[in-house]
N, C-alpha and C positions, 0 to 999 in steps of 0.2 A: 652542628649546635646542641653544645649541652637541655641533656637534660634534667629539671630539680625536682623535687617530690618534696611534699611538707604538710603540716594539716594545720588551718586555716580556721580561726576562726571554732574546728569543731569538723571543719572536712577535709579533704583529703584534697588538693594541692599540685597542678603538675604543670610545669612552665620549658618552655624552652631557649631559654634567653644565655650569655655567653655568660662564663662563670663570674667575673668582674664585675657586674649590676650590680650595684645594690640593693637589699632588699627595700626599702621606701619606694622602689620606682616602677622594681614589681611590683609593690602592693597597689601599690596607686596607677601605673601607668597598664598594666598586662592584664592586671586581675581587677579594673576599679574601685579595689578600697580604698576612700578617699580622708574615712577619718584621718589615720597619722596627717600632721600637715609639714610640710619641709617650709624649714627656717632658713636655716644656715650648713647641714651637709656637712657640722663637723664638731658631735655629739657639743654640742655648746649649748647650742639654745630651747636641746629637749623638749622642741612643737612634736617634734616624733613618736614621743614615746610609747610604746607598746609591754608585750609581754611577751618572753620568752622559754616556756615553757614551767610557769609561773611569776617571771623573773624582769622586772624592766629590764627592759634595752631600749635602744637607738635605730632604730634600720636605716636610716642614714649613712651609715659604716660600718655600714656588716655588706658584705660582699655575699651573691646567696647562694656561690657553691663551701663557705661556710656554713649554713641553712643545711643539714639530718633530716633523711627524709622522715625519725619516729620527731624530733621535733615541733613544738604544740606553739607558734606565734599567735597572739590574742588582742587582738582592737578595739577599740572603742564599742562594733562592731558589734562586737560576737561576747563584752566583757554581761550584758544582762545573763548569756544561756550559760555560764559560770554559775548560776543562782538561781537556776531558774527561771527569774522574773524577769516580765517587759523592759523594769531599766535596775540597777545595781544599785545597793541604797550607795554608795560616794557619790554614782548621779544622781536618786534622790535630792540628798543634802545638798549637791550642788543651784537645783535648781529651788529646797527651800528658802536657804540665803543667796538664790537670786547674785548670782558670779560672776556669771561672763558679762564684760560686756562683747567688746567684738569679739570675741566668743576664737579668737583662733588657738590660744591653749590650751584651750580649754579640755579636747581629747586627752595630749601630752601630760597635762597637772592634771586630768583625774587615774590616767593609768600608772601613774609617780608613786601617788596618793594610794593607789590599791594595796598596788606591789611592795609600798615601806610599814602600810598597815597587816599584811600577813606577816612579812618577814617579824616587823614587833614581836605578831601574834604564833609565829614558829621559834622564838623565840623564851616563850610561858610571861613572856610582861604586856605590857598598854602601850600601843602613839606615845612618846613620852614629846615633851618641845621640844632636844636634840632631836629630835625624825628631822620633824617639821625642816625643824635649820637644814637636815642634807638633802629636804626636796630642792635641786634645783635650776628649778625651771622656768624661764625669760614667761612674763606675762607685761605684751608688750605697753595693757593700759596700768600699773601699778594696781592688781586689786588682787596682790599678796594678804590683805589683812583679812579678806570673803574666804579666798582660798583657805586659810589656816582655818578654822572657822566650820568652814563647809567639810575640811578634812577628819577636825575634829567630831565634826555632826556625823560624819558621813564609817566616821571608824565606832563612836558606837552603835550605830547603825549596824554591822557589818558582823560589830561582836554581840549583839540581844544587850547592849549595856544605856542605861541614860545616863547623861553628866558629862566633866571635862576629865581631859586627859591627863593621867599623870605626870606626877611634876619632874 
């Protein structure tokens, strides 16, 4: 069986699975990382959103063979370590705003939000309402208003500023 090695939440992991096994199943079933949720398996609902090398992606649609040995996969479990705290500022904002109802989509929502804020910051700007519109994670409970509010608060915490988003 093929052997696959990559970085997961700051640690090198190695798995023996067929090349065509989707990374989500490797994470959940082989490595026991349950933060990324299975929702659709089609890159539509985005419940499994995680980061690869700092960018949002959906491991439900990525065969493990596409992950290189130097690729860094970060899931919600590893997100706090990226800032050296018990909780990432976006997670703190989620709790402050009391976003979750059922909570199923929340790990993916948070991971998508963090990636979007980092993308805006890399472009030298603050996250905008248009950026928020681009986050397409599905929430079964419809807490989109609180999700947007938490992303704004989390973005402010991530950048160390206070106040609303750029227009």
